[in-house]
N, CA and C of each residue as an Amber inpcrd file, in Angstrom:
protein
   252
  19.4790000  18.2520000  12.1640000  20.6230000  17.8570000  11.3690000
  20.3420000  16.4930000  10.7520000  20.8060000  16.3180000   9.5470000
  20.6400000  15.0350000   8.8770000  22.0110000  14.4520000   8.5870000
  22.1980000  13.2370000   8.9250000  23.4590000  12.5720000   8.6300000
  23.2360000  11.6550000   7.4360000  23.9830000  11.8900000   6.3650000
  23.8160000  11.0880000   5.1640000  24.2390000   9.6580000   5.4490000
  23.4910000   8.7270000   4.9060000  23.7460000   7.3170000   5.1460000
  25.1420000   6.9170000   4.6820000  25.9100000   6.3210000   5.5790000
  27.2440000   5.8360000   5.2350000  28.3060000   6.9040000   5.1220000
  27.9950000   8.1380000   5.4440000  28.9740000   9.2240000   5.3240000
  29.0120000  10.0100000   6.6250000  30.0730000  10.7730000   6.7950000
  30.2110000  11.5900000   8.0040000  29.8010000  13.0320000   7.7380000
  29.0470000  13.2670000   6.6760000  28.6280000  14.6200000   6.3080000
  27.2940000  14.9340000   6.9660000  27.2360000  16.0650000   7.6780000
  25.9880000  16.5040000   8.2760000  25.4620000  17.7160000   7.5250000
  24.1550000  17.7680000   7.3580000  23.5210000  18.8550000   6.6210000
  22.2880000  19.2950000   7.3880000  22.1240000  20.5940000   7.6010000
  20.9230000  21.0800000   8.2700000  19.7510000  20.9830000   7.3120000
  18.6990000  20.3300000   7.7550000  17.5400000  20.1360000   6.8920000
  16.2930000  20.8430000   7.4210000  16.3870000  21.4340000   8.6040000
  15.2260000  22.1330000   9.1380000  15.5190000  22.7240000  10.4930000
  14.5760000  23.5330000  10.9420000  14.6430000  24.1490000  12.2630000
  13.3180000  23.9070000  12.9510000  13.3740000  23.4380000  14.1740000
  12.1640000  23.1490000  14.9310000  11.9270000  24.2340000  15.9680000
  10.6740000  24.4230000  16.3140000  10.3090000  25.4150000  17.3200000
   9.4220000  24.7870000  18.3770000   8.8260000  25.6250000  19.2240000
   7.9580000  25.1250000  20.2940000   6.8530000  24.2150000  19.7620000
   6.6450000  23.1110000  20.4250000   5.6070000  22.1120000  20.1110000
   5.8740000  21.3320000  18.8300000   7.0240000  21.5190000  18.1970000
   7.3650000  20.7170000  17.0200000   7.7980000  19.3260000  17.4670000
   7.8680000  18.4180000  16.5280000   8.2400000  17.0450000  16.8430000
   9.0980000  16.4800000  15.7160000   9.7630000  15.3860000  16.0270000
  10.6000000  14.7130000  15.0340000  10.6120000  13.2230000  15.3580000
  10.9790000  12.4270000  14.3790000  11.0700000  10.9870000  14.5840000
   9.7830000  10.2310000  14.3120000   8.7190000  10.9530000  13.9280000
   7.4300000  10.2900000  13.7290000   7.4420000   9.3200000  12.5560000
   8.2070000   9.6250000  11.5270000   8.2690000   8.7180000  10.3710000
   8.8930000   7.3880000  10.7840000   9.9420000   7.4590000  11.5880000
  10.5820000   6.2370000  12.0830000   9.6030000   5.4170000  12.9310000
   8.8070000   6.1010000  13.7470000   7.8410000   5.3820000  14.5780000
   6.7320000   4.7520000  13.7410000   6.2890000   5.4550000  12.7180000
   5.2110000   4.9250000  11.8680000   5.6770000   3.7920000  10.9720000
   6.9220000   3.8630000  10.5100000   7.4410000   2.8530000   9.5780000
   8.2750000   1.7860000  10.2620000   8.5130000   1.9550000  11.5720000
   9.3300000   1.0200000  12.3480000  10.7450000   0.8840000  11.7740000
  11.2930000   2.0200000  11.3700000  12.6560000   2.0850000  10.8270000
  13.4770000   3.0800000  11.6410000  14.7920000   3.0540000  11.4900000
  15.6220000   4.0350000  12.2120000  15.3310000   5.4580000  11.7380000
  15.5450000   6.4350000  12.6450000  15.3750000   7.8450000  12.2710000
  16.3330000   8.1980000  11.1530000  15.9180000   9.1140000  10.3040000
  16.7660000   9.5820000   9.2090000  17.5030000  10.8520000   9.5950000
  17.1430000  11.4400000  10.7450000  17.7570000  12.7000000  11.1500000
  17.9560000  12.7200000  12.6600000  18.8720000  13.5440000  13.0850000
  19.1040000  13.7860000  14.5050000  18.8590000  15.2580000  14.7830000
  18.6320000  15.5790000  16.0370000  18.3490000  16.9550000  16.4160000
  19.4060000  17.4330000  17.3980000  19.8610000  18.6420000  17.1740000
  20.8000000  19.2940000  18.0870000  20.1240000  20.5610000  18.5830000
  20.0030000  20.6870000  19.8940000  19.3490000  21.8540000  20.4750000
  20.3550000  22.9820000  20.6850000  19.8980000  24.1970000  20.4130000
  20.7380000  25.3730000  20.6630000  20.2780000  26.1110000  21.9130000
  19.1720000  25.6340000  22.5370000  18.6460000  26.2300000  23.7630000
  18.1890000  25.1180000  24.6980000  17.8140000  25.4970000  25.9010000
  17.2450000  24.5410000  26.8450000  15.8740000  24.1070000  26.3410000
  15.5690000  22.8170000  26.4830000  14.2750000  22.3340000  26.0110000
  13.7920000  21.1890000  26.8680000  12.5110000  20.8780000  26.7100000
  11.9170000  19.7070000  27.3410000  11.4660000  18.7890000  26.2230000
  11.7990000  17.5150000  26.3500000  11.4180000  16.5350000  25.3340000
  10.6040000  15.4100000  25.9600000   9.7850000  14.8040000  25.1480000
   9.0510000  13.6080000  25.5340000   9.5290000  12.4930000  24.6220000
   9.9680000  11.4070000  25.2150000  10.4430000  10.2680000  24.4350000
   9.3440000   9.2070000  24.4180000   8.9470000   8.8160000  23.2170000
   7.9050000   7.8070000  23.0640000   8.4320000   6.6230000  22.2870000
   8.1180000   5.4190000  22.7390000   8.4150000   4.2560000  21.9020000
   7.2420000   4.0790000  20.9290000   7.3730000   3.1530000  20.0140000
   6.3690000   2.9960000  18.9590000   4.9800000   2.7010000  19.5250000
   4.8930000   1.8120000  20.5080000   3.5860000   1.4520000  21.0700000
   2.9060000   2.6520000  21.7180000   3.6430000   3.4300000  22.4620000
   3.0740000   4.6140000  23.1190000   2.6790000   5.6650000  22.0790000
   3.5060000   5.8160000  21.0350000   3.2000000   6.7730000  19.9710000
   1.8740000   6.4120000  19.3000000   1.6660000   5.1460000  19.0280000
   0.4220000   4.7060000  18.3960000  -0.7630000   5.0310000  19.3020000
  -0.6270000   4.8250000  20.6050000  -1.7010000   5.1560000  21.5450000
  -2.0220000   6.6510000  21.4760000  -0.9860000   7.4840000  21.4520000
  -1.1800000   8.9370000  21.3990000  -1.8480000   9.3440000  20.0890000
  -1.3980000   8.7920000  18.9760000  -1.9580000   9.1350000  17.6650000
  -3.4230000   8.6930000  17.5690000  -3.7240000   7.5040000  18.0390000
  -5.1050000   7.0180000  18.0010000  -6.0010000   7.8940000  18.8720000
  -5.5300000   8.2540000  20.0600000  -6.3210000   9.1230000  20.9420000
  -6.5700000  10.4760000  20.2820000  -5.5550000  11.0480000  19.6520000
  -5.7140000  12.3360000  18.9710000  -6.6900000  12.2010000  17.8020000
  -6.6300000  11.0920000  17.0920000  -7.5430000  10.8780000  15.9620000
  -8.9860000  10.7800000  16.4440000  -9.2000000  10.1410000  17.5790000
 -10.5560000  10.0260000  18.1240000 -11.0810000  11.4030000  18.5210000
 -10.2500000  12.1890000  19.1890000 -10.6630000  13.5500000  19.5850000
 -11.0080000  14.3700000  18.3480000 -10.1680000  14.3020000  17.3170000
 -10.4290000  15.0450000  16.0840000 -11.7210000  14.5620000  15.4250000
 -11.9240000  13.2530000  15.3770000 -13.1360000  12.7090000  14.7560000
 -14.3870000  13.1840000  15.4830000 -14.3450000  13.2270000  16.8030000
 -15.5000000  13.6880000  17.5720000 -15.7640000  15.1650000  17.2940000
 -14.7040000  15.9720000  17.2060000 -14.8810000  17.3990000  16.9070000
 -15.4760000  17.6030000  15.5210000 -14.9830000  16.8640000  14.5430000
 -15.5130000  16.9800000  13.1720000 -16.9700000  16.5260000  13.1430000
 -17.2700000  15.4400000  13.8250000 -18.6450000  14.9460000  13.8730000
 -19.5830000  15.9750000  14.4990000 -19.1200000  16.6530000  15.5350000
 -19.9430000  17.6910000  16.1760000 -20.2280000  18.8320000  15.2060000
 -19.2310000  19.2580000  14.4490000 -19.4120000  20.3480000  13.4810000
 -20.3730000  19.9180000  12.3740000 -20.1800000  18.7270000  11.8600000
 -21.0550000  18.2310000  10.7920000 -22.4880000  18.1130000  11.3010000
 -22.6630000  17.6230000  12.5080000 -24.0030000  17.4950000  13.0910000
 -24.6730000  18.8510000  13.2200000 -23.9460000  19.8430000  13.7210000
 -24.5050000  21.1880000  13.8430000 -24.8740000  21.7620000  12.4820000
 -24.0210000  21.5490000  11.4810000 -24.3240000  22.0550000  10.1320000
 -25.5500000  21.3780000   9.5520000 -25.6530000  20.0740000   9.7190000
 -26.8290000  19.3560000   9.2070000 -28.0880000  19.8140000   9.9190000
 -27.9830000  20.0000000  11.2170000 -29.1340000  20.4530000  12.0050000
 -29.5640000  21.8530000  11.5570000 -28.5940000  22.7450000  11.3830000
 -28.8970000  24.1000000  10.9250000 -29.5010000  24.0820000   9.5370000
 -28.9700000  23.2440000   8.6680000 -29.4580000  23.1550000   7.2930000
 -30.8780000  22.6390000   7.2530000 -31.1760000  21.6280000   8.0440000
 -32.5400000  21.0550000   8.0370000 -33.5400000  22.0360000   8.6480000
 -33.1320000  22.8390000   9.6290000 -34.0370000  23.8260000  10.2260000
 -34.2820000  24.9710000   9.2350000 -33.2900000  25.3100000   8.4440000
 -33.4210000  26.4060000   7.4850000 -34.3790000  26.0320000   6.3440000
 -34.4660000  24.7500000   6.0440000 -35.3290000  24.3320000   4.9350000
 -36.7870000  24.1750000   5.3470000 -37.0860000  24.3130000   6.6410000
 -38.4770000  24.1820000   7.1020000 -39.2910000  25.4130000   6.8180000
């Protein structure tokens, strides 16, 4: 649900499912959230402050970078062996 700034009007702007997340823009920009979430079922949530979110994002970026580097290395290795 999104609450328009300065008004009491709520508007549905999306639906979230398993493993979805919200509030990341507020954490990245250090501003208040622009939307609130109302659950229609039982759920488990993880609450992160900005510092913890940055740690999680950096860790995920490192894991992704290592995976991409491994793929690129294998492709380069395969390419150089094929040209022999």
